[in-house]
N, C-alpha and C positions, 0 to 999 in steps of 0.2 A: 264589346256588347257589357257583360252581366251591369254594370252600371248603370244600362239606362234599365236594363228589369227593375234594379231596388230600388230606380226613381218610382217606374210606376208601380213599383209596393208600396211604394209611401205613400203616394199618387190610390188606390185606393183601399190603404186604412185609412187613411185622413178622411173621401169620401165615406166610407162606416162612419167615422165617429162623427162629422158632421148630419149622418142621414139621422142623427140617436137625437140629436137637439130638436127642445120646441120652439118652436117659435118664437114665444115669451121669453127666452133668455135671450134670447141673439142680441144683445144692449142693453146686460146687464150687468154691469162691474160690481161684483161680490167687494170686502172688506177684504185684503192682501194681493188682492191679482192688481194690476195696471192696466189692465185690456180687459175689453170685452170678444163674448164670438165670435162676430165681427168685425173686431178688430183683426181677432187673430187668422179665421180668415182668409185676410182682403190681405194678411202680410204674407203670411204664405205663396198667394196669386202675386203680386207687388218682388218679392224677393225672387220669388222664379226668369220673374221676368224680365229685369236690372242684372244678374249673375247669366243668363241666357243674351244679353248685351254685354254683357263683359268678356262672356268664353267667344264670342262675334260680334264684334264690332259693326256690323252690316245688318243687325240681327233689331227689325225694329219693335218696340214697345207694345204690346195690344192692351190697351185702356190708358194709359199716358193721361189717364184726366184720376188714376183713383192712387199713381204711387207721390201723391203728395198726402196722402191721406191714410199707407199703411206704411208708408221708411221708416227703421230704428226712428224711436224720442216722437214721433208723434198719438195721440190719445183722443178717441174721438168728446170729447169735452170740449178738444182744443175745434171740433169741424165744428167748421163754416157756410157748408153746407151736401147737402143731401145725399146719404154713401150711399154705393147700390147695396139693393138686393138682397135677403139669401139667397132667391133664385137665381140673381143671374150673378153674385159672387159664383155657386157652385157650378151652374154655367162656364161660367168659365175659364173655374178647375177644372172642370171633366176637360173642354175643349186645350185646354191650354198644354197635358201634357200629352197627348200624338203630336202633339205641331210641336214642341219645346226636342223630342226625340230625337222626330225625324229634320232635325233643323243639326240636333249634334249630330248624329250616327255615325260620323262619319269622322268628324271631329274628334273626338276625345283625346286622342294623342298628341292631338297643337299643344305647343306650346304657349302662354296670353302673352300679349301682346308684354301687359304688367304685370307683374304680378302681385296673390290679396292674401295679406296677413294678416289674421287676426292679433291683436295688437302680436303681443310676443310668444307666443306661444305654437301660432298657426300660419305658414307659407303656403303658399298652391302657388304652384306652376306650371300647370298644365288644367286644359278645357276635362278633362278627369275628375284629377282632384277639387276641385269648383263642383262640378257635378257631386260626386262625394258629398260635399260641403249640402251642399243641397238637399240632398236626400234626408242628410243627420238634422239641418233646419228644419227639414220640412216634418220628420216623427216629432224636436221636437214640442214643435205647434201642434200639430196634431196629442198630442199628452196634456197642451193645460188648457188643449178645446175642453178632449176628453172632464178636465179639473173644473174647469168652468159650467162643466153643462151638468155636473154632480154637484157644483154647489147653490147654482143655481135651479133646481129639480127641485120640483114638492115631494 
């Protein structure tokens, strides 16, 4: 249960960082950054959906149309469709946290059908390990959002 509390904490922190972003900054990509605030927010959302489905294969991704915009290796300069608005992304993040917590609540001890590895550095074999990675991942991108906001603010 503590892992899910950490997931909630990460989301509250992320939403706090996003609330400080000026609307004009969402799509600015400063020199030295690989993506924008919009991409990082969407990436947090999509990554949580994908990892939840990896943990619980019957889980249906909400907003599957966003996956191709925000998976690793994508970038706004390659988009050929209109991305979700900042309001849509923030609303989706707020709704997602409770939905994912309820799906994973009694599943943390389960062994993954297929373990997940980050190169040769780290292997995750349980749902709980995957959620702990999700928490870490969200924190990294919340920090990038904060840095991008500072870099794009006057």
